[in-house]
N, C-alpha and C positions, 0 to 999 in steps of 0.2 A: 607607524611608531607604536600604536596601541597593541597591535599583534605581536611586535617584537618584545615589548615590555612584558606581555603575558607569557610569552615563551620563556623569557628569562626567569620569571617567577616560577614557572613550571620546572625549570632546570635546577635552580638554586634553593628553592623553598619547598621541596617535596615533603620534608618532614613536618612542615608547618601547615601546608595547604590541605584542606579537607574537601574543597570543592573540585569535582571532577573536571569541570571546564578549565579551572585554573591549573590543575595538574597537567593538562595537555596544552595549555596556553592558547585556548580558542574562545571566541565569543559564544554566548548562549544560543545565538541563532546560526551557528556554524552548520554547514551542510556536511554530508557524509565524506565527500572528497577532502574538504578542509580538515576534518577530524583525522582521517587516515594520514594525510601529509604531516600533520603536527605530531601524531603518534610516531610515525616513522623517524622523524628527525630526532625526537627524544630517545626512542628505542635504540637507535644507532649510537647515541652518545652515552646512554646510561645502562646499557645491557651488561649483565654480570660477566659475560665473556670478555668484555673490554675493561672491566673494573675489578679484576681479581684481588687487588690489594684492599678493596673496600669491603669490610665485613657486613655492611648494611646494604650492599648492592642488590642482593636478592630481594630483600624486603621492600626496598624502594621501587624496584622494577615491578614487583607484584602489584603495588599501588597504581603504578602507571598502567599496567596491563589491565587491571580491573576497571579502571576508568575508561579505557578504550573499549573493553568488552561491553560495558554498559551503554556508552554513548553511540556505539555503532549499531546496537540492536534497537529497533523501533519500539518494541514493547518495554524493554528495560529502561530505555531513555525516558519514555513517557512516565514510568513509575518514579524514576529518579527526579524528573522535573517537578512532579506533583508532590512527592513525599520525602525527597532526599534519600539518604541511605536507609532510613527506616522502611521505605517502600521496597527495599531489596532484601530485607531480612527473611522474607518468606521463601526460604529454600535456595537462594542464589549463593553459590560459592564460586567466585571467579577470581582470575588473576594468576593462579599458581601454575597453570599450564601455558607455558610460552615456548617460542621457537628459539633457535640459535641466532647469534648475531648475524651470521652469514645469510640466514633466511631473510631477516628484515632488510639487510643491505641489498641483496640481489633479487629477491623474489616478491617482496611485499609491495602492493600498490603499484603494479607495473605500468598502469596508464594514468596515474594521478597527475603526472607532470605534462600531459598532452592535452592542450585545450581543444584540439580538433576532435577528440574522442570523449563522448559523454558516458561517464560511468553511471550505470542504472541499477537501482534497487527495485523491490516489488512495487512500491507506491509510485515511483517515477515511471516504471514500465507501463502500468495501467494508464496513467494520465498522458504520458508523452508518446507512447507507441500505440497501444491498443485503441485508445480513444481519440487519436489524432489522425489527420489526413497526411501527415508527413511520411516521406519515404526513408526507411532506415536499412542499414546493413550492420548487423550486430554480431560481435564476437563473444560467444559463450565459452569461457575458459575457467581453469582452476589454478589457484596459486601453486598447487602441488604437481602440476602437469608440465613435464619437461618440453613437450612439443609446443605447449602454449607459449612458453618463454622463447622458444626458437622462432615462433611466428611473430612475436611482439615487434621487432624492428620493421618487418614487412608491413604489418598492420598500421604502424605509425606512418610509414611512407605512403601507404595507400590512402590513409585518412587525410594527409596533407594534399595528395593529388586530387582527391575527389571532393575536397571541402567546398561547400557552397552548392554542390550539385544535389547531394542527399545528406542525411545525417548519419554519422558513424558512431556506434555505441559499443560498450563492453559490459558484460555481466560476469561477476566473479561467482561461479557456481559453488565454490568452497564456502562462501559466506551466505549465499542465497539459493540453497539447493531446491527449495520448493518452487521458486520461480522457474528454474531451469527444467525441472520435471514437468511443470505445467506447459512449457513450450516444446515438449517432446525431445529435449536434448538428452542424449544418452552417452555421448562421447565428447571428449575435449581435445582440441578446440572444435567447436561447431560454429560455422558462419551462416547466418540466416538472414534472408532478405524479407523485409516487411513493406507493405501490409500483407503480402501473400503468404508469408511463413515458409518460403521456399529455401531449402538447404542448398548451400553451394558445395558441390562435390568435385570441383576442378582443382588444378594445381594452384597452390597458394603463392601466386606471383602477382605483383602490382598490376601489370598490364592486363593479365587475364582476368583478374578480379574486376578491374575497371571495365573491361569489355562486357563482363557478366552483368554489371549494373546498368551500363549504357543501353544494352539490348532490352532492358526491362523498363526503361523510362518512356513516358508518353510525350516525348519532346518532338517539336515540329521544326524542321528547317525548310524554309521556302526557297524555291528556285525561281529567281526573277528573270524575265525575258521581255522583249520589246512589246509583247502582246498583253502581258498581265501587270506590269509594274505600276502603271498609273491607276488601274482599277483597285488593285490590292491596297495601295497607299491612300487612296482618296475615297473609295466607294464601299468596298467590301467589309462587312462586319465580321469579326471584331478587329480585324487587322488595321483598319483606318483609325482606330482610337489609340494606338500604341506607337511609341518611337520605333526606329529601325536600327538594327546593327547588321551591316551588309559586308560580306567578305567577297572581294573581287579576286578572281583567279583565272589565269589563262596562259596558253602557250607553254613555253618551257620554264616559266617563272615558278620557282619552287616555294616562294613566299606565300603559301596558301594555308588556310586552316585545314587541319585534317578532318575527316568525317567524324571521328570521335570527339575532337575539340568542338566542332560545331554543335554536336548533340549535347555535350556537356554545357556549352554556353547557352543553348536553348533552355535546358533545364534550370540553370542558374537564373535566367532572366524571365522565367515563366510568369506571365502576367504583367511584366514590366516593359518588355520590348519584344518586337518580332526579330527573329534571327533569320537572315536570308543569305544566299550566295548567288553570284553571277559568274557564269562561265564566259570569260571575255574572248576566248578563242571562237566561241559560237555567237556571242552577242557583242560584236565590236562597236556597233552603233550605240548601244545602251551604255557600255563602259566609257565611250567617248564623251557622253553627257556629263560624266563625273571626272573626266580626265584622269582616270586611274585604271590600271590593269592588275594591280596587286595591292594587298593590304586590307585593313578593316576601316569602315566608315560608320559614323553615327549621324542619324537624322531625326529631328523632332517628328511627332505625329503629324501626318498629312503633308509633310514637307520633304518629300524624297526628291530634292533638287540640289544642284551644285552649290547654290548660294547659302544653303543651310547646312552644308556638309562639314563635319568635323572628323579629322583623321585620328585614329587611335594607333599609337606607335607600339603595339605589342601583339604577339601571336599566342599569348597565354590566356586561357579562358578566365582564370581568376583575376588577372590584371585587367582584362577587358571589362569584366563585370564591375570591378571597382571603379573604373573610369566612367562607365555608363551611369552608375549610381551618382557620381559627381554631377552628371549632366541633368539628372532628374530634378524635378521641382521639390522644394522643401515641403514638409507637411504644412498645410495652410493654417494660419492663425485664426482662432475664433474671437470675435469681438466680445468685450466685456458684457455688453447688453444681451447678446445672444446666450452667453453662459449664464447670466442672471435669469433669463427666461427659462432655460433648462432646469435650473434649480427650483424655480417657482412653479412652472407648469406641471412638472412631475410625470408627464406622459407623452414623450415625443412619438411621432409617427413611426419611427424606426430607431433601433439602438444607435447611439452616437458615442464614439470614443474620443476623449480629450486627453492629450498628453500634457500634463502640468509640469512645466520646467521652471527652474529657479531663475534662469536668464537665457538669453539667446545663445550664449556659448555652449550650453548643454545640447541644443539642437544641432549645432555645427559639429560637435564632437561625435555625434551618433548618426552619421550619414546613412548607415545601414537601415535605420528606421524608416527611411523613405520607401522601403519595400512594402510597408504595412498596408497601404491602400489596395495593393494587389493581392494581399494574403487574407484579408478579412472582408466579410460582407458589409460591415458597418462603415459609415463615413468616419474618417479620422481627422481630428484637428489638433492643434497645439495651443497652449496658453502660457504667456510669460508672466509668472507670478511676481517678478520684480517690478512690474508696472501696475500692480493692482493689489488692494487689500482684500479683495473678494476671496482669495485663496485661503486666508486665515480662517474662514468659516468652514472650510472643507478639508484641508490637508495640513500635515505638519511640514512646514517649509524646509526643515532640516533634512527631511527624507526624500526630497525631490531629486530626480524626476520620478513621477508616478503617473500611471494611467487611471482614468476614471471612465466608467461606462454608464451612461444614462440609459435606463431601460424602458421599454414600452409598457411593462407591467407596473411601473412606478418606481421612483427612487433611483439610486445609483449605487455603484460598487467601486471600491478603491483597490488597486493592486498594491497591497501593503508589502508584498515581497519585493517589489521594485524590479521589474524585468531587466535583466542584464544584457539581453540581445533581442533581436527581432523575432526569433523563434518563441522566446518566453512571452514577449509582448503579444504576439498574434494568438498564442494559446489562451492567454488571459482574456483577450477581447472576445474571442469566439465563445469561450465558456461563459463569460459574464453576460454576453448578449442574449443568451438563451435561458440563463438561470433566473430564479425569482428572488434570490437573496439580495438584501439592500442594507445600506448603512443607516443606523439609527442615530438621531440626535435627541435632545431632551424631550421635545414634544412627541416625536414619533415613538420614542421608548415608552412614554407614559401611556400612550394608546395601546402599544403592544402588550403591556402587562395588565391592563385593566379594561381593555376594549371589548371583552367578552368573545374574542375570536380564538381560534386554534392557532397559537403562535409559538414559534421556537426562537428564543433569543440566545445568540452565541456571544458569551462574554469572553473577550480575548484581549491579548496584548500584542501589538504589532511586532515586538522583538522576539516573540515566542514561536519557535519552529513548529511544535505540534499544533499551535493555533492556526498558523497559515496553512498547514496540511488539512486541518479540519474544514477550513473555509473552502478549500478545493473540493472536499467531499460534498459539502452542502451545495456547491454549484451543480453537482450531478443529481441532486435530490429529485427534482421534478421530471427529469428525463428517465429516472429509474422506476418511479411508481407509475402505474397506469392512470390514464385520465379518468377512469371510472372509480378509482380508489378515493376514499375519504381523505387520504393523505395528500392528494393532488391539490387540495384547497388550502393546505397549510402555508402560512406566511412565515418567512424566515428573515430575521434581522440580526445584524452584527453590531455589537456595542464595544467601542474602543475603551478599555478600562484604564488606559493611560490618560486619555482625554477626559473621560467621565468617571474618574476614580470614586467620587462620592456615590454615584448611582450603583456601581458594582459593589461597594462596601455595604450599602443599604440592602442589596439583594443577598448578602451573605456569601459573596464569591471570595474564596480563599485561594483557589488554584486556577491556573489558566491551561487550556480553555475549560470553561464550564458552560454547559448548555442547560437552559431551563425550559421545559415544555409547559406552556400556559394553556390550559384547556377551558372551553366555554363554561364549565361548571365551577370554575374558580380554583381548581386544583393545580398544583405545581409538581413537576417531576424533574429531578436534577440528574444530569449526566456529566461526569467529570472526566477530562482528558480527551485525547485524540481517539477517534474510532473511525473505521471504514464506513462507507455508506451503507453496506449491508448490516453492520453492527448498529448503526444509528436507527435504521428501519426496524430492526429487531427490538431495540430498546423502546422505541415509540410503541410498538405493538404490545410489549410487556407493560408499558405504562397505561395503555388503554384497556388491555385485557390482562391484568396482573396474574401471574402464576404464583406469586408469593403473597400470602394473606397478611395484611396489617392487623396485628392482634393487640387487644387490651388485656390486662390482668384477669378480668372476669371471663373473657373468651378463652384465655389460656387454661383456666380451671375447668371450663366447660368442655373444651374441645381436645385439650392435650392431656391434662391430669386424668380426666374421666373419659378418655377416648375409647372408642369401640375396640374390641379385642383384636380385630384384623387390621386396625389402622396404625400407620407409622407416621410420626411427625418429626420434621427437621425444623428447628427454631433458631433464628439468627437474632441474638441480643446485641444491639448496636447503639451507637451514639451518633447523631447527625454531624457533629464536628470532627469526628474521628476519620483521618485520612484512609487507613486500611479498610474501614467500614465502607467508605465510598467506593474504594477499589473493588471490594467484594460484591457490592450490590448487583452490577450487571451480570457478573459470573453466576451469582446465586439464582437470578431470574432465568438464565439460560439452563442452569442445572435443574431448576424446578420443573421446567417443561419436559426435559428428558426423563426425569424421575417419575413424573406422572404417566409417561408412556410405558415405563417399566412395570408399574403397579398402580392401578387406579385408586388404591387405598393409601398410597404414599403422598403426603401433603407437606408443603413448606410454608412457614410463617416467619414474621419478623416482629420484634418488640422494641420500641423506642425507649432506651434506658435513660434518656434525658427527660422524657415526658413522664416515665414511670420509674423514677430513680429508686424509690423506697421498695417497690416490688422487686426490681433487679437485685437490690442489696439482699433482700430476704431470700431470693433464689440463688444466692451465692455466686453472682456474676462479678468477677473481680477485674476483668479486662475486656476490651472491645477490639474486634468483634469476638464474641463467643458463640460458636455454632454447636448446638446441642441436639443430639439424636435421642428420640423417645421411641424405642422399637415396639412393634406389635406384640401384644401379650399372647396371641395365639400363633404358635410356630412349632415346627417339628423339633427344633433345637432351642430350648428355652434359654433366655439371656440371664446372666448372673447379676446384672446391674439394672437399675431403673432407667438410667440414661447414660449416654456416652458423649464426651466432648471431642470435637474435631481436633486431631493431633496438630500440635504447633509446628512439627517438622514438615508437614505436607503443604504443597502449593495450594493456594486458595483460588484455584481456577475451576471452571465448570467440569472438565474431564476428571480431575482428581476428586472433586466432591461427588460426582456420580459414582466413581469406582468405590469410594468409601461407603456411600449410602447403600449401594447394591449389596454389600456384605451383611447388611442388617435387615434386608427385606425378607418377609416370609417366603419360603421356597419349598418346592416339592423335592428338591435335590438334597440328599444327605451327604455328609462328609465321611469318607472312609480312610483307613490307613492299613495297619496290619491285619485288620479284620476282613480285608477284601476277599481272601480265599473262602473263608467260612460263610461270609454274608452273601457273596455273589456266586462264586464257582460251585458251591455246594447247594445252591438254592434251586428249587423247582420252578420258581417264578422268573419271569423275564426281567433282566436288568440292563440298563444302559449306563456306561461309565465313561466319564470325561477325565482322561489323564492330562493334567495341565501343569504349567509352571507359572508362578505369580509374576515373573518378569516378562512373560511372552505376550507381545502385543496382540497377536491373533487370538490368543486365549482370552484376553481381556475383552476384546470385541465380541467374541462368540458367547461369553458367559450369559449376558441377558437373553440372547436368542435361545440358548440351551434351557434357561429357566422357563421361558415361554412355552417351549416344547414340552417340558416336564408338566406344566400346568394343563396342557391340552391332552396329554396321554397318561397322566399320572394315575388314573383309576385302573388301568390295565397293565402298566409298566412301571417298575421302580427305577428311579434315577439317582446316580451317585457321582461324586467327583473325588479325585485323589490328587493331592498336591505332591508332585514328584520331587520338589525341593525338600519337603519335609519327610517324604517316604521314598527315598531313592531306591531302596532294596525292593520294595513292592513293584515299582515301575520297571526296574531292571528285570525282575522275575517275569513280568508281563511282556518283556521284550519291546518296551516302548522306546522308539528312537526319534520321535518328533512330537512337537506340541502344537496344538492339542491333538491327542489321539482319542478318537471316539469309538467305543466298541459295544456291540450288542451281544448280550448273552441271553439266549432264548430259554434257558432253564434245563437242568439235567433231567433225563428221562429214565435212567436206571440207577445203579449204585455208583457208577464212576463219576468222578469230578469232571466238570466241563473243561474243554480246552481253553487255556489262558488267552489264546489269540482271539477267541470269539469271532464275531463278524464285524469287520471294519467299515465304518461309515465315514466317508471323506468329505461329503458336502457340508457346508455351513449355512445353506439356504433353508429356511424354516419349512416351507411347504414340501420341498424335495425330501428333506430329512423325515418328515412325518409320513410321506408316501412310502419311503423305503422301509420304515419300521412296520407300517401296515402290511406291506407285501411279505416281509420276512416272517412276521408272526401270524399271518393269515387272519388279520383283523379287518372287519368291514366297518363301515361308517356307523351302523347301528350299535355295534359292540362298543365303539369309542364314545 
């Protein structure tokens, strides 16, 4: 009812609703599929094509479309969740470009209504496919591909046919092109089998695709006979530890499982039961023991005898599997005293998973979870919280069922996301069993922030999707860093800010998730929002080895105002409470490292305007953050102003900051325009000219390399660049047809002007470029 109410609010209250989640009628913890489905429902109803009599239809739909564009994008959603619409003002203009009603009705979200097919994005793919042991067959498609839509009904039928054998996925490459490129997908649809990454090149037919999968499964079907059945069932490991599913077949009886069905069944029951077959035409005596020559039988472990036999009245692999799971034992209950000891002892000999349920009904509703003991290396138990107050100390009973994993490294971890199926539960148990992250309570939190250890505290809210994703990244932390690294000894604790709101408020936490790194020297380093594990490690490295100098007013006067002639300074004037400032901080750290690589005399600093308010006021800082450039005094092209502020219309990300700063760094490269013929073509000195366009990605990437080459060769060769957008006539006259175009002009030797084509240099590799110039100008190392 809650979802229906929100959807109605989204439909009738668009003009009043400012919250993007309310616009789409979804909860704040909604996943990508839920968001797409909600948007599609509203789009079909509110699209301007269907509301031509409504003059406000376009404006209303732009609001809806903008909300969807933000919430479907991991980075934009993170900014919106942290800072609201203010966080999107930094260059985002969305919502106006939308498709026709027909597109949303027929082509949009083609697999969102199919529970057998998992729709994957980048974060899901890494965790569920790349880092898991599960077998996947994934359809990489595009919304705009007609062949993809033609395949969709077949792919749905295949997913239903193979369900339970492997996992079936779909990736929309129109929305996640980087993921598809990373998986070497160059055409749509592409069907790829994992974990091998093998492309399927056969006919897209359900039976043929099923055969392709079955051939690649490591499933075992045992053939029982009079000589082996007793030893297999009672003596031989590991077969004697598992129940049996036996298919009897013989003579002219056609009621036999096919070879494909047996292999599917074996894959579905992997680790749960042995799958075997008896050829009754050859083993009449053995079949007579069971009084059966056709059909499927179930036997408990070590009890392959008639008196323990249960007949299964189905020849369908999925139905047989469902019946077998009914026969399996429920997850065993752990006694309250044992659970209490786990909480107090804090260091079990092996990881232990406990499924906390609200009542016995929840265990009976999720029979598939009986698979878990076969899927995870840890012992798995359940605990009925309706019979104990002990749960109140650990979990929120309204969120049950939830898994808890007690760790050998100490403490425990809670699955706040609440696994919806046995795949999700097994993934959490496996990850949590090896990770070092643990849940903090009041006592352990106090130690974490004041115990003098290197500690990361993750302040989060269980309802916050970016928080749950960040917890997943932290689980990978200690498997990502090497054991020799200082970071391998870092402790990580998670603090539930719903349960311990006072502690989070006292720590100054305003947004979720917020991570604070507490170092042994008493310093704190704050990281706001979701970040991938690589970004987390980079942030910690920046915290320990900062590339941005924290500056006082006195240091500003000494280092910036009175800077050396060759030094360039970029200064971030910020306030700790300012959301956009927190958003900028990690990007600035990343940019600072890159800028230092461009020019050793380029430095980056920050000044806390809450701490030094009077100074910032005197420096005419009127808003936060203000990023101000103080260029080098010594340069070939003198600056007109003492400083330059970072433009408001530019994105505040590392790449944009780097490109902006690069234009201010001292360079050996001069800018030319109409003076190109007289300066270069009439010169007796050698020149190298870069013809570029400011919008050209390759030009932008090559620019710092070109500048490094100029610094290395600048004493013997002149370097120039020409902006072909600003000087199109010059570039046309030089017959420039691609960007960047690099030409070497060795200098005229007589009265005639040099050929405008010069000598073309096509490489953008620094060492190769230098070698070519050296060879063309006959310069040796000593001359350079």
